[in-house]
C-alpha positions as CSV (number, residue, x, y, z in Angstrom):
1,X,-2.1,-5.7,22.8
2,X,-2.7,-9.3,21.8
3,X,-6.3,-8.9,21.6
4,X,-5.8,-5.3,19.7
5,X,-3.7,-7.6,17.2
6,X,-6.3,-9.9,17.0
7,X,-9.0,-7.4,15.9
8,X,-6.6,-6.0,13.6
9,X,-5.9,-9.3,12.1
10,X,-10.0,-10.1,11.9
11,X,-9.9,-6.8,9.7
12,X,-7.3,-8.2,7.7
13,X,-8.6,-11.7,7.3
14,X,-12.0,-10.3,6.3
15,X,-10.2,-7.9,3.9
16,X,-8.4,-10.8,2.4
17,X,-11.5,-12.9,1.7
18,X,-13.3,-9.9,0.6
19,X,-10.6,-8.7,-1.5
20,X,-9.9,-11.8,-3.0
21,X,-13.6,-11.8,-4.1
22,X,-13.1,-8.3,-5.4
23,X,-10.1,-9.0,-7.3
24,X,-11.4,-12.3,-9.0
25,X,-14.4,-10.3,-10.1
26,X,-12.9,-7.3,-11.5
27,X,-9.7,-9.2,-13.1
28,X,-12.3,-11.3,-14.9
29,X,-14.5,-9.0,-15.8
30,X,-12.2,-6.4,-17.6
31,X,-9.8,-7.8,-20.4
32,X,-6.4,-8.6,-19.1
33,X,-5.3,-5.5,-21.0
34,X,-7.8,-3.3,-19.4
35,X,-6.9,-4.9,-15.9
36,X,-3.4,-4.0,-16.4
37,X,-4.0,-0.4,-17.2
38,X,-6.4,-0.3,-14.0
39,X,-3.9,-1.8,-12.1
40,X,-1.0,0.2,-12.7
41,X,-3.2,3.5,-12.6
42,X,-4.4,2.7,-9.3
43,X,-0.8,2.1,-8.1
44,X,0.0,5.3,-9.4
45,X,-2.8,6.6,-7.5
46,X,-1.7,4.8,-4.2
47,X,1.7,6.7,-4.8
48,X,0.4,10.2,-5.1
49,X,-1.9,9.7,-2.3
50,X,1.1,9.9,-0.3
51,X,1.5,13.6,-1.4
52,X,-1.7,14.5,0.2
53,X,-1.6,16.5,3.2
54,X,2.3,16.5,2.8
55,X,2.7,13.7,5.5
56,X,0.8,15.4,8.2
57,X,-1.0,11.8,9.2
58,X,2.4,11.0,10.8
59,X,1.8,14.0,13.9
60,X,-1.8,13.0,13.7
61,X,-1.3,9.3,14.2
62,X,1.5,10.0,17.0
63,X,-1.1,12.3,18.7
64,X,-3.8,9.9,18.2
65,X,-1.6,7.3,20.3
66,X,-0.2,9.3,23.2
67,X,-2.3,12.5,23.4
68,X,-5.7,11.7,21.8
69,X,-7.4,15.4,23.4
70,X,-5.4,17.0,20.5
71,X,-7.0,15.0,17.7
72,X,-9.3,18.1,16.5
73,X,-6.3,20.5,16.9
74,X,-4.1,18.2,14.5
75,X,-7.5,17.5,12.4
76,X,-7.4,21.2,11.2
77,X,-3.9,20.8,10.5
78,X,-4.2,17.9,8.0
79,X,-6.9,19.6,6.2
80,X,-5.2,22.7,5.7
81,X,-2.1,20.5,4.5
82,X,-4.2,18.9,2.1
83,X,-5.6,21.9,0.8
84,X,-2.1,23.1,0.0
85,X,-0.9,20.0,-1.4
86,X,-4.1,19.8,-4.0
87,X,-1.7,21.5,-6.6
88,X,1.2,19.4,-6.3
89,X,-0.9,16.5,-6.7
90,X,-2.7,17.5,-9.9
91,X,0.9,18.5,-11.3
92,X,2.0,14.9,-10.3
93,X,-0.8,13.3,-11.8
94,X,-0.5,15.1,-15.1
95,X,3.2,14.5,-15.3
96,X,2.5,10.5,-15.0
97,X,-0.3,10.6,-17.4
98,X,1.5,12.0,-20.2
99,X,4.6,9.8,-19.3
100,X,3.0,6.4,-18.9
101,X,-0.8,6.2,-19.7
102,X,-1.7,8.9,-22.5
103,X,-1.3,6.3,-25.5
104,X,-3.1,3.4,-23.9
105,X,-5.8,5.3,-21.7
106,X,-8.4,8.3,-21.7
107,X,-7.9,10.8,-19.5
108,X,-11.5,11.0,-17.6
109,X,-11.0,7.3,-16.3
110,X,-7.5,8.1,-15.4
111,X,-8.5,11.2,-13.5
112,X,-11.6,9.2,-11.8
113,X,-9.0,6.3,-10.4
114,X,-6.7,9.1,-9.1
115,X,-9.5,11.4,-7.2
116,X,-11.0,7.7,-5.8
117,X,-7.4,6.7,-4.7
118,X,-5.8,9.9,-3.6
119,X,-8.7,11.9,-1.7
120,X,-11.4,9.2,-1.2
121,X,-9.5,6.1,0.0
122,X,-6.6,8.0,1.6
123,X,-9.4,10.0,3.9
124,X,-10.4,6.4,4.5
125,X,-7.0,5.4,5.6
126,X,-6.3,8.7,7.6
127,X,-9.2,7.6,9.7
128,X,-8.3,4.0,10.0
129,X,-5.0,5.3,10.9
130,X,-6.5,7.6,13.8
131,X,-8.5,4.6,15.3
132,X,-5.6,2.5,15.4
133,X,-3.9,5.0,17.3
134,X,-6.6,5.5,19.6
135,X,-6.8,1.6,20.2
136,X,-9.9,1.4,18.4
137,X,-8.7,-1.8,16.4
138,X,-12.2,-3.1,16.0
139,X,-13.8,0.2,14.4
140,X,-10.5,0.2,11.9
141,X,-11.1,-3.4,10.9
142,X,-14.7,-2.9,10.4
143,X,-13.5,0.0,8.2
144,X,-11.1,-2.4,6.0
145,X,-13.9,-4.8,5.7
146,X,-16.5,-2.1,4.4
147,X,-13.8,-0.7,2.0
148,X,-13.3,-4.1,0.6
149,X,-16.7,-5.1,0.5
150,X,-18.1,-1.8,-1.1
151,X,-15.3,-2.3,-3.6
152,X,-16.5,-5.9,-4.3
153,X,-20.1,-5.0,-4.6
154,X,-19.4,-2.6,-7.2
155,X,-17.3,-5.3,-9.2
156,X,-20.2,-7.5,-8.8
157,X,-22.6,-4.7,-10.3
158,X,-20.2,-3.9,-13.0
159,X,-19.9,-7.6,-14.2
160,X,-23.4,-7.7,-14.6
161,X,-23.7,-4.6,-16.4
162,X,-23.9,-4.6,-20.4
163,X,-20.5,-2.4,-20.7
164,X,-17.7,-4.0,-19.1
165,X,-15.1,-1.2,-20.1
166,X,-12.4,0.4,-18.1
167,X,-14.2,3.7,-18.9
168,X,-17.4,2.5,-17.0
169,X,-15.5,0.6,-14.3
170,X,-13.7,3.9,-13.2
171,X,-17.3,5.5,-12.5
172,X,-18.1,2.5,-9.9
173,X,-14.8,2.5,-8.4
174,X,-15.1,6.4,-7.9
175,X,-18.4,5.9,-6.0
176,X,-17.4,2.9,-3.8
177,X,-14.5,4.9,-2.4
178,X,-16.8,7.8,-2.1
179,X,-19.5,5.9,0.1
180,X,-16.9,4.6,2.2
181,X,-15.2,7.6,3.0
182,X,-18.5,9.2,4.1
183,X,-19.0,6.4,6.4
184,X,-15.5,6.9,7.7
185,X,-16.0,10.5,8.4
186,X,-19.5,10.6,9.6
187,X,-19.7,7.2,11.9
188,X,-16.1,6.5,13.0
189,X,-14.0,9.6,13.3
190,X,-13.6,11.0,17.0
191,X,-15.8,13.9,17.3
192,X,-14.0,16.4,18.5
193,X,-13.9,20.4,18.1
194,X,-11.5,21.6,15.7
195,X,-8.8,23.9,16.9
196,X,-6.3,26.3,14.5
197,X,-2.8,26.0,16.3
198,X,-0.4,26.9,13.3
199,X,2.5,27.1,15.5
200,X,1.9,23.4,16.7
201,X,1.7,22.3,12.9
202,X,5.0,24.4,12.2
203,X,7.0,22.7,14.5
204,X,5.9,19.1,12.8
205,X,6.3,20.1,9.4
206,X,9.9,18.8,9.1
207,X,9.0,15.4,10.5
208,X,5.6,15.5,8.2
209,X,7.6,16.2,5.0
210,X,10.1,13.9,5.9
211,X,7.3,10.9,6.2
212,X,5.6,12.3,3.4
213,X,9.0,11.6,1.2
214,X,9.8,8.3,2.8
215,X,5.9,7.1,2.0
216,X,6.2,8.5,-1.5
217,X,9.5,6.6,-2.2
218,X,8.5,3.4,-0.4
219,X,5.2,3.2,-2.5
220,X,7.0,4.1,-5.3
221,X,9.4,1.4,-5.1
222,X,6.7,-0.9,-4.5
223,X,4.5,0.2,-7.3
224,X,7.3,0.6,-9.7
225,X,7.3,-2.6,-11.3
226,X,4.0,-1.7,-12.6
227,X,4.8,1.5,-14.1
228,X,8.1,-0.2,-15.4
229,X,6.2,-3.0,-16.9
230,X,3.4,-1.2,-18.7
231,X,6.2,1.4,-19.9
232,X,8.4,-1.0,-21.4
233,X,6.4,-4.1,-22.3
234,X,2.4,-3.5,-23.3
235,X,-1.0,-3.6,-21.4
236,X,-1.6,-7.2,-21.8
237,X,1.9,-8.4,-19.8
238,X,1.2,-5.5,-17.7
239,X,-2.5,-7.4,-16.8
240,X,-0.6,-10.5,-16.3
241,X,2.1,-9.1,-14.1
242,X,-0.6,-7.4,-11.9
243,X,-2.5,-10.4,-11.4
244,X,0.6,-12.1,-10.2
245,X,1.3,-9.3,-7.9
246,X,-2.1,-8.6,-6.7
247,X,-1.8,-12.5,-5.3
248,X,1.8,-11.8,-3.7
249,X,0.3,-8.4,-2.0
250,X,-2.4,-10.5,-0.6
251,X,0.0,-12.5,1.5
252,X,1.1,-8.9,3.0
253,X,-2.0,-8.5,4.8
254,X,-1.4,-10.2,8.2
255,X,2.0,-8.9,8.3
256,X,1.1,-5.4,7.9
257,X,-1.3,-5.8,11.2
258,X,1.8,-7.0,13.0
259,X,3.9,-3.9,11.5
260,X,1.0,-1.5,12.8
261,X,1.0,-3.2,16.4
262,X,4.8,-3.3,16.7
263,X,5.0,0.2,15.4
264,X,2.9,1.5,18.5
265,X,5.1,-1.0,20.8
266,X,8.2,0.8,20.1
267,X,6.9,4.1,20.1
268,X,5.7,3.8,23.5
269,X,9.0,1.8,24.6
270,X,12.2,1.8,22.6
271,X,13.4,-1.5,24.5
272,X,10.6,-3.4,22.8
273,X,13.0,-5.1,20.1
274,X,16.1,-4.8,22.1
275,X,17.1,-8.3,21.8
276,X,18.9,-9.5,18.7
277,X,17.3,-13.0,18.9
278,X,13.6,-11.4,19.1
279,X,14.5,-9.1,15.8
280,X,15.9,-12.2,14.1
281,X,12.7,-14.6,15.0
282,X,10.5,-12.0,13.6
283,X,12.2,-11.8,10.2
284,X,11.9,-15.4,10.1
285,X,8.4,-15.5,11.1
286,X,7.8,-12.7,8.6
287,X,9.5,-15.0,5.9
288,X,7.7,-18.0,6.4
289,X,4.1,-16.5,6.7
290,X,4.7,-14.8,3.5
291,X,5.8,-17.7,1.6
292,X,3.5,-20.2,3.0
293,X,0.5,-17.7,1.9
294,X,2.1,-17.7,-1.6
295,X,2.7,-21.8,-1.6
296,X,-1.0,-22.0,-0.9
297,X,-2.3,-20.1,-3.8
298,X,0.2,-22.0,-6.1
299,X,-1.1,-25.4,-4.9
300,X,-4.4,-24.6,-5.0
301,X,-4.6,-22.9,-8.4
302,X,-2.6,-25.9,-9.5
303,X,-5.7,-28.4,-8.6
304,X,-8.3,-25.8,-9.3
305,X,-7.0,-23.8,-12.0
306,X,-10.3,-22.2,-13.0
307,X,-11.3,-21.6,-9.5
308,X,-10.4,-17.6,-9.6
309,X,-11.4,-17.3,-13.1
310,X,-10.1,-17.5,-16.8
311,X,-7.9,-14.7,-16.6
312,X,-6.3,-15.4,-13.3
313,X,-5.7,-19.1,-14.6
314,X,-3.6,-17.5,-17.5
315,X,-1.4,-16.1,-15.1
316,X,-1.6,-19.1,-12.4
317,X,1.3,-21.1,-13.7
318,X,3.7,-17.8,-13.4
319,X,3.3,-17.9,-9.6
320,X,5.8,-20.5,-8.7
321,X,8.5,-18.4,-10.6
322,X,8.3,-15.5,-7.9
323,X,8.5,-17.8,-5.2
324,X,10.6,-15.8,-2.7
325,X,9.5,-12.3,-3.6
326,X,6.4,-12.1,-0.8
327,X,8.8,-12.9,2.0
328,X,11.5,-10.4,0.9
329,X,9.4,-7.8,-0.2
330,X,7.1,-7.9,3.1
331,X,10.6,-7.8,5.0
332,X,11.8,-4.8,3.2
333,X,8.4,-3.0,4.5
334,X,8.9,-4.5,8.1
335,X,12.0,-3.0,8.3
336,X,11.1,0.5,7.0
337,X,8.5,0.6,9.6
338,X,11.0,-0.3,12.1
339,X,13.0,2.9,11.4
340,X,9.7,5.1,11.4
341,X,8.9,3.5,14.8
342,X,12.4,4.5,16.0
343,X,12.3,8.0,14.6
344,X,14.5,7.7,11.9
345,X,12.5,9.6,9.3
346,X,15.2,11.0,6.9
347,X,17.3,8.0,7.1
348,X,13.8,6.2,6.1
349,X,13.3,8.4,3.2
350,X,16.8,8.0,2.4
351,X,16.5,3.9,2.1
352,X,13.5,4.4,-0.1
353,X,15.2,6.3,-2.4
354,X,18.4,4.3,-2.7
355,X,15.9,1.0,-3.0
356,X,13.9,2.6,-5.4
357,X,16.9,3.5,-7.5
358,X,18.4,0.1,-7.4
359,X,15.0,-1.6,-8.2
360,X,14.3,0.7,-10.9
361,X,17.7,-0.1,-12.6
362,X,17.6,-4.0,-12.2
363,X,14.0,-4.1,-13.3
364,X,14.7,-2.0,-16.2
365,X,17.8,-4.1,-17.3
366,X,15.6,-7.3,-17.0
367,X,12.7,-6.1,-19.0
368,X,15.0,-4.7,-21.9
369,X,17.1,-8.2,-21.8
370,X,13.8,-10.2,-21.6
371,X,10.8,-9.7,-23.5
372,X,9.0,-13.1,-22.2
373,X,7.4,-13.0,-18.9
374,X,8.4,-16.6,-18.1
375,X,12.1,-15.6,-19.0
376,X,12.2,-12.4,-16.8
377,X,9.7,-13.5,-14.1
378,X,12.4,-15.9,-12.3
379,X,14.7,-12.9,-12.3
380,X,12.4,-11.1,-9.7
381,X,13.5,-13.2,-6.9
382,X,17.3,-12.2,-7.3
383,X,16.0,-8.5,-7.9
384,X,14.4,-8.5,-4.5
385,X,17.1,-10.3,-3.0
386,X,19.3,-7.7,-3.6
387,X,16.6,-5.0,-2.6
388,X,16.6,-6.9,1.0
389,X,20.4,-7.0,1.3
390,X,20.4,-3.4,0.8
391,X,17.6,-2.5,3.0
392,X,18.9,-4.7,5.7
393,X,22.7,-3.3,5.4
394,X,21.1,0.4,5.8
395,X,18.4,-0.7,8.6
396,X,20.1,-2.4,11.5
397,X,23.2,-0.2,11.9
398,X,20.8,2.9,12.5
399,X,18.5,1.1,15.1
400,X,21.4,0.8,17.1
401,X,21.8,4.4,17.6
402,X,20.1,6.3,20.2
403,X,18.0,8.8,18.4
404,X,15.2,10.7,20.3
405,X,11.8,9.5,19.6
406,X,10.0,12.5,18.2
407,X,6.6,12.7,19.2
């Protein structure tokens, strides 16, 4: 387990370095306003990608973890579910474009970003999920690094081109994600014969839909801030906010590797987290690592404000205003993964719905009352503190219940 974690962590560390290079390049090549539009469109794609296959990644992951010989059978199921989910994805994308992006962004680049996120990168994530389930953490780590490297390379090529607009960048982004998807499928996906067994898939559909719903709600509440900032302010403020939250998001990479290993441990043994002291220690460690990572960025950018580019330098002074957000945000994600690992899929879904509603209401309130980002950014700490309290109150009582594990 320790060796596997360090493989996964190695992938996260590699991804952290390359992702930082990618982020710095694209954030400083696009204007702040266009970067805000791109980040918000990408966040929309991440949310919609959870509709793909209606959550059938969950039974595929469980099978890869405990019955890898059936991966071929469940791969056929996920392909069928993916085909069935396409109309829902297209409809949701059209609705999001009309409601949020129509006045600021043309349809073609929006559609290209949706394809890159929903179909290309989500496929790469599915391959990584299967590799992790089978214990091939090195393969998953390589894929993580490849994805970041291809996007970073595309961003560098884009920055060297003559036209550096969002409409052009969308094609680079699509190509990078498409190449990684081809490599993931051809090189890394297990070679098994595809078998069609609809009876198995029908038995899993409720769990799959529950997981998909929970993931949609989780990523919706996670990315809701970007959507609200763009809707209630303007693309430039959305760009500044996206830069801040991108740096915050980088603090979660080592935590997500730990979450993945923890989920597998709990799937194999429900007693893995039986100790209250252990659970409290893990939460303190998650909070400490997350906060330390953001403090590093704050100190580094204080002494070297232009090290990450002129656009990042504009947003850097705002980082200290959201000092508690990484810890609280990562703890909410950790608690959500605990519910998934212990089979509380419906409760996980309802928790994400409650957290999303509370988050949307609080963010809309502060964005309406305060227009200056320096005024409402500090209030994000209070917003995420409320969300953490809600998540804690909904999660830990459920973990005391002896719900049967669904495998």
